[in-house]
MOPAC internal coordinates of N, CA, C and O (Angstrom, degrees):
PM7 1SCF
backbone

  N    0.0000 0     0.00 0     0.00 0    0    0    0
  C    1.4808 1     0.00 0     0.00 0    1    0    0
  C    1.5787 1   108.09 1     0.00 0    2    1    0
  O    1.2310 1   121.90 1   -43.42 1    3    2    1
  N    1.2944 1   113.97 1   136.58 1    3    2    1
  C    1.4547 1   121.65 1   175.10 1    5    3    2
  C    1.5129 1   111.13 1  -110.75 1    6    5    3
  O    1.2310 1   120.39 1   -33.22 1    7    6    5
  N    1.2940 1   116.86 1   146.78 1    7    6    5
  C    1.4635 1   119.52 1   175.90 1    9    7    6
  C    1.5570 1   109.60 1   -64.80 1   10    9    7
  O    1.2310 1   121.85 1   -44.54 1   11   10    9
  N    1.3527 1   114.07 1   135.46 1   11   10    9
  C    1.4482 1   118.62 1   178.34 1   13   11   10
  C    1.4896 1   113.47 1   -71.94 1   14   13   11
  O    1.2310 1   120.54 1   159.83 1   15   14   13
  N    1.3124 1   116.57 1   -20.17 1   15   14   13
  C    1.5022 1   121.40 1  -177.75 1   17   15   14
  C    1.5096 1   111.15 1   -87.56 1   18   17   15
  O    1.2310 1   120.04 1   123.04 1   19   18   17
  N    1.3872 1   117.52 1   -56.96 1   19   18   17
  C    1.4558 1   119.28 1  -171.43 1   21   19   18
  C    1.5480 1   112.42 1  -111.62 1   22   21   19
  O    1.2310 1   120.77 1  -178.07 1   23   22   21
  N    1.3553 1   116.13 1     1.93 1   23   22   21
  C    1.4925 1   121.56 1   178.81 1   25   23   22
  C    1.5110 1   115.01 1    66.41 1   26   25   23
  O    1.2310 1   119.19 1  -171.70 1   27   26   25
  N    1.3306 1   119.14 1     8.30 1   27   26   25
  C    1.4677 1   123.26 1   177.48 1   29   27   26
  C    1.4930 1   110.80 1   -67.89 1   30   29   27
  O    1.2310 1   118.32 1   -44.73 1   31   30   29
  N    1.3520 1   120.80 1   135.27 1   31   30   29
  C    1.4915 1   121.43 1   178.69 1   33   31   30
  C    1.4930 1   113.26 1   -83.39 1   34   33   31
  O    1.2310 1   118.77 1   173.47 1   35   34   33
  N    1.3245 1   119.95 1    -6.53 1   35   34   33
  C    1.4741 1   122.72 1  -178.44 1   37   35   34
  C    1.5186 1   112.43 1   -84.81 1   38   37   35
  O    1.2310 1   120.69 1   -88.88 1   39   38   37
  N    1.3603 1   116.29 1    91.12 1   39   38   37
  C    1.4471 1   122.14 1   176.66 1   41   39   38
  C    1.4675 1   108.14 1  -119.06 1   42   41   39
  O    1.2310 1   119.36 1   -52.51 1   43   42   41
  N    1.3608 1   118.82 1   127.49 1   43   42   41
  C    1.4282 1   123.06 1  -175.70 1   45   43   42
  C    1.5034 1   110.85 1  -125.04 1   46   45   43
  O    1.2310 1   120.74 1   -24.62 1   47   46   45
  N    1.3069 1   116.19 1   155.38 1   47   46   45
  C    1.4988 1   122.32 1   174.84 1   49   47   46
  C    1.5119 1   105.22 1   -86.53 1   50   49   47
  O    1.2310 1   121.78 1   -54.50 1   51   50   49
  N    1.3220 1   114.20 1   125.50 1   51   50   49
  C    1.4843 1   120.13 1  -179.04 1   53   51   50
  C    1.5545 1   109.51 1  -138.44 1   54   53   51
  O    1.2310 1   121.18 1   -23.43 1   55   54   53
  N    1.3166 1   115.35 1   156.57 1   55   54   53
  C    1.4400 1   119.12 1   176.63 1   57   55   54
  C    1.5620 1   106.28 1   -94.63 1   58   57   55
  O    1.2310 1   121.53 1   -52.18 1   59   58   57
  N    1.3104 1   114.68 1   127.82 1   59   58   57
  C    1.4473 1   123.47 1  -179.38 1   61   59   58
  C    1.4836 1   110.24 1  -127.64 1   62   61   59
  O    1.2310 1   120.10 1   -15.20 1   63   62   61
  N    1.3436 1   117.42 1   164.80 1   63   62   61
  C    1.4825 1   120.51 1   172.62 1   65   63   62
  C    1.5581 1   105.53 1  -101.74 1   66   65   63
  O    1.2310 1   122.48 1   -73.02 1   67   66   65
  N    1.2911 1   112.86 1   106.98 1   67   66   65
  C    1.4805 1   119.93 1   178.14 1   69   67   66
  C    1.5112 1   110.03 1   -76.95 1   70   69   67
  O    1.2310 1   118.76 1   -45.75 1   71   70   69
  N    1.3243 1   119.97 1   134.25 1   71   70   69
  C    1.4592 1   122.10 1   175.73 1   73   71   70
  C    1.5087 1   108.96 1   -90.96 1   74   73   71
  O    1.2310 1   120.83 1   -50.55 1   75   74   73
  N    1.3108 1   116.02 1   129.45 1   75   74   73
  C    1.4721 1   121.44 1   174.47 1   77   75   74
  C    1.5138 1   106.00 1  -120.88 1   78   77   75
  O    1.2310 1   120.53 1   -63.00 1   79   78   77
  N    1.3049 1   116.59 1   117.00 1   79   78   77
  C    1.4845 1   123.74 1  -176.02 1   81   79   78
  C    1.5086 1   109.74 1   -94.01 1   82   81   79
  O    1.2310 1   120.01 1   -47.29 1   83   82   81
  N    1.3330 1   117.59 1   132.71 1   83   82   81
  C    1.4489 1   123.59 1   174.95 1   85   83   82
  C    1.5441 1   107.15 1  -135.14 1   86   85   83
  O    1.2310 1   120.84 1   -80.69 1   87   86   85
  N    1.3056 1   115.99 1    99.31 1   87   86   85
  C    1.4660 1   118.72 1  -176.49 1   89   87   86
  C    1.5173 1   109.73 1    62.67 1   90   89   87
  O    1.2310 1   120.26 1    56.02 1   91   90   89
  N    1.3431 1   117.11 1  -123.98 1   91   90   89
  C    1.4641 1   122.81 1   178.51 1   93   91   90
  C    1.5688 1   113.12 1   -87.42 1   94   93   91
  O    1.2310 1   121.59 1   179.05 1   95   94   93
  N    1.3459 1   114.56 1    -0.95 1   95   94   93
  C    1.4656 1   118.66 1  -175.50 1   97   95   94
  C    1.5254 1   110.29 1  -102.12 1   98   97   95
  O    1.2310 1   120.77 1   -29.02 1   99   98   97
  N    1.3405 1   116.14 1   150.98 1   99   98   97
  C    1.4588 1   122.94 1   176.38 1  101   99   98
  C    1.5428 1   106.06 1  -130.00 1  102  101   99
  O    1.2310 1   121.93 1   -51.29 1  103  102  101
  N    1.3100 1   113.91 1   128.71 1  103  102  101
  C    1.5037 1   119.23 1   172.81 1  105  103  102
  C    1.5094 1   108.54 1  -106.01 1  106  105  103
  O    1.2310 1   120.00 1   -44.38 1  107  106  105
  N    1.3229 1   117.60 1   135.62 1  107  106  105
  C    1.4365 1   125.24 1   175.04 1  109  107  106
  C    1.5447 1   106.94 1  -100.61 1  110  109  107
  O    1.2310 1   121.44 1   -62.11 1  111  110  109
  N    1.3617 1   114.85 1   117.89 1  111  110  109
  C    1.4319 1   121.21 1  -177.27 1  113  111  110
  C    1.5188 1   110.52 1  -117.99 1  114  113  111
  O    1.2310 1   119.23 1   -59.40 1  115  114  113
  N    1.3474 1   119.07 1   120.60 1  115  114  113
  C    1.4467 1   118.22 1   177.23 1  117  115  114
  C    1.5043 1   110.42 1   -72.76 1  118  117  115
  O    1.2310 1   120.54 1   -50.56 1  119  118  117
  N    1.3423 1   116.57 1   129.44 1  119  118  117
  C    1.4446 1   121.66 1  -178.82 1  121  119  118
  C    1.5213 1   111.17 1  -143.77 1  122  121  119
  O    1.2310 1   120.23 1   -30.18 1  123  122  121
  N    1.3547 1   117.16 1   149.82 1  123  122  121
  C    1.4368 1   121.55 1   173.85 1  125  123  122
  C    1.5560 1   107.50 1   -95.68 1  126  125  123
  O    1.2310 1   121.63 1   -58.14 1  127  126  125
  N    1.3447 1   114.49 1   121.86 1  127  126  125
  C    1.4618 1   119.79 1   179.27 1  129  127  126
  C    1.5116 1   107.67 1  -137.22 1  130  129  127
  O    1.2310 1   120.76 1   -15.41 1  131  130  129
  N    1.3352 1   116.16 1   164.59 1  131  130  129
  C    1.4351 1   120.95 1   172.82 1  133  131  130
  C    1.5429 1   110.72 1   -84.04 1  134  133  131
  O    1.2310 1   120.15 1   -47.16 1  135  134  133
  N    1.3227 1   117.33 1   132.84 1  135  134  133
  C    1.4641 1   122.38 1  -175.47 1  137  135  134
  C    1.5010 1   109.10 1  -132.45 1  138  137  135
  O    1.2310 1   120.21 1   -44.95 1  139  138  137
  N    1.3031 1   117.21 1   135.05 1  139  138  137
  C    1.4845 1   123.66 1   172.08 1  141  139  138
  C    1.5113 1   107.60 1   -68.38 1  142  141  139
  O    1.2310 1   120.50 1   -53.26 1  143  142  141
  N    1.3428 1   116.65 1   126.74 1  143  142  141
  C    1.4446 1   121.27 1  -179.88 1  145  143  142
  C    1.5317 1   112.00 1   -69.69 1  146  145  143
  O    1.2310 1   120.90 1   154.48 1  147  146  145
  N    1.3297 1   115.89 1   -25.52 1  147  146  145
  C    1.4731 1   119.95 1  -176.34 1  149  147  146
  C    1.5927 1   112.72 1   -82.67 1  150  149  147
  O    1.2310 1   120.91 1   127.55 1  151  150  149
  N    1.3357 1   115.87 1   -52.45 1  151  150  149
  C    1.4447 1   120.00 1  -174.85 1  153  151  150
  C    1.5161 1   118.00 1  -109.94 1  154  153  151
  O    1.2310 1   120.56 1   167.68 1  155  154  153
  N    1.3416 1   116.53 1   -12.32 1  155  154  153
  C    1.4535 1   120.66 1   177.88 1  157  155  154
  C    1.4807 1   115.88 1    88.11 1  158  157  155
  O    1.2310 1   119.49 1  -178.59 1  159  158  157
  N    1.3002 1   118.58 1     1.41 1  159  158  157
  C    1.4765 1   121.45 1   177.66 1  161  159  158
  C    1.5267 1   109.74 1   -56.22 1  162  161  159
  O    1.2310 1   120.92 1   -46.65 1  163  162  161
  N    1.3288 1   115.85 1   133.35 1  163  162  161
  C    1.4730 1   121.85 1  -177.80 1  165  163  162
  C    1.5519 1   108.79 1  -103.29 1  166  165  163
  O    1.2310 1   122.30 1   -36.03 1  167  166  165
  N    1.3599 1   113.21 1   143.97 1  167  166  165
  C    1.4616 1   121.66 1   177.57 1  169  167  166
  C    1.5399 1   108.42 1  -123.49 1  170  169  167
  O    1.2310 1   122.35 1   -51.26 1  171  170  169
  N    1.3052 1   113.10 1   128.74 1  171  170  169
  C    1.5190 1   121.23 1  -175.58 1  173  171  170
  C    1.4812 1   109.51 1  -109.72 1  174  173  171
  O    1.2310 1   119.95 1   -51.98 1  175  174  173
  N    1.2984 1   117.69 1   128.02 1  175  174  173
  C    1.4625 1   120.89 1   172.72 1  177  175  174
  C    1.5378 1   109.05 1   -87.03 1  178  177  175
  O    1.2310 1   120.32 1    -2.22 1  179  178  177
  N    1.3383 1   117.00 1   177.78 1  179  178  177
  C    1.4956 1   120.42 1  -177.82 1  181  179  178
  C    1.5554 1   110.37 1   -62.24 1  182  181  179
  O    1.2310 1   119.93 1   141.40 1  183  182  181
  N    1.3254 1   117.74 1   -38.60 1  183  182  181
  C    1.4674 1   120.09 1  -179.61 1  185  183  182
  C    1.5691 1   111.15 1   -62.62 1  186  185  183
  O    1.2310 1   120.81 1   138.55 1  187  186  185
  N    1.2963 1   116.06 1   -41.45 1  187  186  185
  C    1.4719 1   120.13 1   180.00 1  189  187  186
  C    1.5206 1   109.92 1   -66.47 1  190  189  187
  O    1.2310 1   120.05 1   136.41 1  191  190  189
  N    1.3577 1   117.50 1   -43.59 1  191  190  189
  C    1.4470 1   121.57 1   179.41 1  193  191  190
  C    1.5485 1   111.92 1   -63.77 1  194  193  191
  O    1.2310 1   120.96 1   142.67 1  195  194  193
  N    1.3293 1   115.76 1   -37.33 1  195  194  193
  C    1.5061 1   119.16 1   177.38 1  197  195  194
  C    1.5338 1   109.49 1   -66.18 1  198  197  195
  O    1.2310 1   121.18 1   139.08 1  199  198  197
  N    1.3069 1   115.35 1   -40.92 1  199  198  197
  C    1.4753 1   119.88 1   177.53 1  201  199  198
  C    1.5005 1   111.54 1   -58.16 1  202  201  199
  O    1.2310 1   120.88 1   131.47 1  203  202  201
  N    1.3624 1   115.92 1   -48.53 1  203  202  201
  C    1.4477 1   120.89 1  -179.87 1  205  203  202
  C    1.5281 1   111.89 1   -61.15 1  206  205  203
  O    1.2310 1   119.94 1   135.85 1  207  206  205
  N    1.3167 1   117.71 1   -44.15 1  207  206  205
  C    1.4854 1   123.40 1   178.63 1  209  207  206
  C    1.5236 1   110.13 1   -63.90 1  210  209  207
  O    1.2310 1   119.73 1   138.50 1  211  210  209
  N    1.3109 1   118.12 1   -41.50 1  211  210  209
  C    1.4802 1   121.97 1   176.91 1  213  211  210
  C    1.4963 1   112.56 1   -63.64 1  214  213  211
  O    1.2310 1   119.40 1   136.39 1  215  214  213
  N    1.3209 1   118.76 1   -43.61 1  215  214  213
  C    1.4457 1   123.63 1   178.01 1  217  215  214
  C    1.5033 1   110.22 1   -63.82 1  218  217  215
  O    1.2310 1   120.78 1   135.30 1  219  218  217
  N    1.3243 1   116.12 1   -44.70 1  219  218  217
  C    1.4776 1   119.43 1   179.87 1  221  219  218
  C    1.5504 1   112.24 1   -61.38 1  222  221  219
  O    1.2310 1   120.64 1   140.37 1  223  222  221
  N    1.3251 1   116.38 1   -39.63 1  223  222  221
  C    1.4431 1   119.68 1   176.75 1  225  223  222
  C    1.5643 1   112.17 1   -67.29 1  226  225  223
  O    1.2310 1   120.66 1   139.77 1  227  226  225
  N    1.3169 1   116.35 1   -40.23 1  227  226  225
  C    1.4345 1   120.60 1   178.50 1  229  227  226
  C    1.5477 1   111.89 1   -67.88 1  230  229  227
  O    1.2310 1   119.89 1   142.60 1  231  230  229
  N    1.3142 1   117.81 1   -37.40 1  231  230  229
  C    1.4892 1   120.53 1   174.36 1  233  231  230
  C    1.4985 1   110.86 1   -65.65 1  234  233  231
  O    1.2310 1   120.03 1   140.29 1  235  234  233
  N    1.3234 1   117.54 1   -39.71 1  235  234  233
  C    1.4565 1   120.24 1   179.31 1  237  235  234
  C    1.5475 1   113.36 1   -61.97 1  238  237  235
  O    1.2310 1   121.93 1   142.77 1  239  238  237
  N    1.3277 1   113.91 1   -37.23 1  239  238  237
  C    1.4896 1   119.92 1  -176.97 1  241  239  238
  C    1.5347 1   110.40 1   -92.17 1  242  241  239
  O    1.2310 1   119.42 1  -175.23 1  243  242  241
  N    1.3423 1   118.71 1     4.77 1  243  242  241
  C    1.4650 1   122.16 1  -176.28 1  245  243  242
  C    1.4636 1   114.63 1    54.86 1  246  245  243
  O    1.2310 1   119.42 1  -147.63 1  247  246  245
  N    1.3103 1   118.71 1    32.37 1  247  246  245
  C    1.4735 1   120.69 1  -178.20 1  249  247  246
  C    1.5399 1   111.61 1  -110.10 1  250  249  247
  O    1.2310 1   121.21 1  -147.46 1  251  250  249
  N    1.3632 1   115.30 1    32.54 1  251  250  249
  C    1.4194 1   119.90 1  -178.17 1  253  251  250
  C    1.5129 1   108.80 1  -124.25 1  254  253  251
  O    1.2310 1   120.18 1   -41.32 1  255  254  253
  N    1.2949 1   117.27 1   138.68 1  255  254  253
  C    1.4726 1   122.40 1   174.89 1  257  255  254
  C    1.5637 1   108.90 1   -75.01 1  258  257  255
  O    1.2310 1   121.39 1   -62.91 1  259  258  257
  N    1.3155 1   114.95 1   117.09 1  259  258  257
  C    1.4588 1   118.86 1  -178.05 1  261  259  258
  C    1.5599 1   108.48 1  -132.24 1  262  261  259
  O    1.2310 1   121.65 1   -15.76 1  263  262  261
  N    1.3004 1   114.44 1   164.24 1  263  262  261
  C    1.4611 1   118.73 1   173.84 1  265  263  262
  C    1.5506 1   108.70 1  -132.88 1  266  265  263
  O    1.2310 1   120.52 1   -33.95 1  267  266  265
  N    1.3249 1   116.61 1   146.05 1  267  266  265
  C    1.4532 1   121.84 1   179.62 1  269  267  266
  C    1.5355 1   105.72 1   -82.15 1  270  269  267
  O    1.2310 1   120.44 1   -48.57 1  271  270  269
  N    1.3913 1   116.77 1   131.43 1  271  270  269
  C    1.4271 1   118.27 1  -178.60 1  273  271  270
  C    1.5332 1   111.59 1  -120.04 1  274  273  271
  O    1.2310 1   118.45 1  -175.42 1  275  274  273
  N    1.2876 1   120.56 1     4.58 1  275  274  273
  C    1.4414 1   123.38 1   179.73 1  277  275  274
  C    1.4943 1   112.94 1   175.35 1  278  277  275
  O    1.2310 1   121.09 1    13.34 1  279  278  277
  N    1.3157 1   115.53 1  -166.66 1  279  278  277
  C    1.4928 1   120.39 1   179.79 1  281  279  278
  C    1.5298 1   108.33 1  -136.36 1  282  281  279
  O    1.2310 1   122.25 1   -25.48 1  283  282  281
  N    1.3205 1   113.30 1   154.52 1  283  282  281
  C    1.4802 1   120.11 1   170.56 1  285  283  282
  C    1.5206 1   104.62 1  -117.38 1  286  285  283
  O    1.2310 1   120.67 1   -51.75 1  287  286  285
  N    1.3408 1   116.32 1   128.25 1  287  286  285
  C    1.4702 1   120.94 1  -175.52 1  289  287  286
  C    1.5195 1   106.73 1  -120.39 1  290  289  287
  O    1.2310 1   120.05 1   -46.74 1  291  290  289
  N    1.3367 1   117.50 1   133.26 1  291  290  289
  C    1.4670 1   121.71 1   175.99 1  293  291  290
  C    1.5168 1   107.71 1  -116.05 1  294  293  291
  O    1.2310 1   120.45 1   -49.22 1  295  294  293
  N    1.3179 1   116.74 1   130.78 1  295  294  293
  C    1.4649 1   121.30 1   178.95 1  297  295  294
  C    1.5239 1   107.03 1   -87.36 1  298  297  295
  O    1.2310 1   123.07 1   -26.49 1  299  298  297
  N    1.3060 1   111.71 1   153.51 1  299  298  297
  C    1.4897 1   119.36 1   177.74 1  301  299  298
  C    1.5036 1   107.79 1  -107.29 1  302  301  299
  O    1.2310 1   120.60 1   -52.50 1  303  302  301
  N    1.2978 1   116.45 1   127.50 1  303  302  301
  C    1.5164 1   118.48 1  -179.05 1  305  303  302
  C    1.4903 1   110.91 1   -63.39 1  306  305  303
  O    1.2310 1   121.21 1   -42.08 1  307  306  305
  N    1.2540 1   115.29 1   137.92 1  307  306  305
  C    1.4842 1   120.97 1  -178.55 1  309  307  306
  C    1.5015 1   112.47 1   -86.07 1  310  309  307
  O    1.2310 1   120.10 1   180.00 1  311  310  309

């Protein structure tokens, strides 16, 4: 398999933290996906896409065990 972006043949399976955004919230989900070693393009199989869709649905219904790991702060212009 070659990368569709940079045509590099070096694509490896790696564990990444996928960002799933829901409104103002972001969930970091560890997932194994194929990644181009050269440009970082990610490739998702059906199993990975189903996992993302399932997590998105569980986050939407608040039926997922989560932990808070930080804060996002917005300043207001004076």
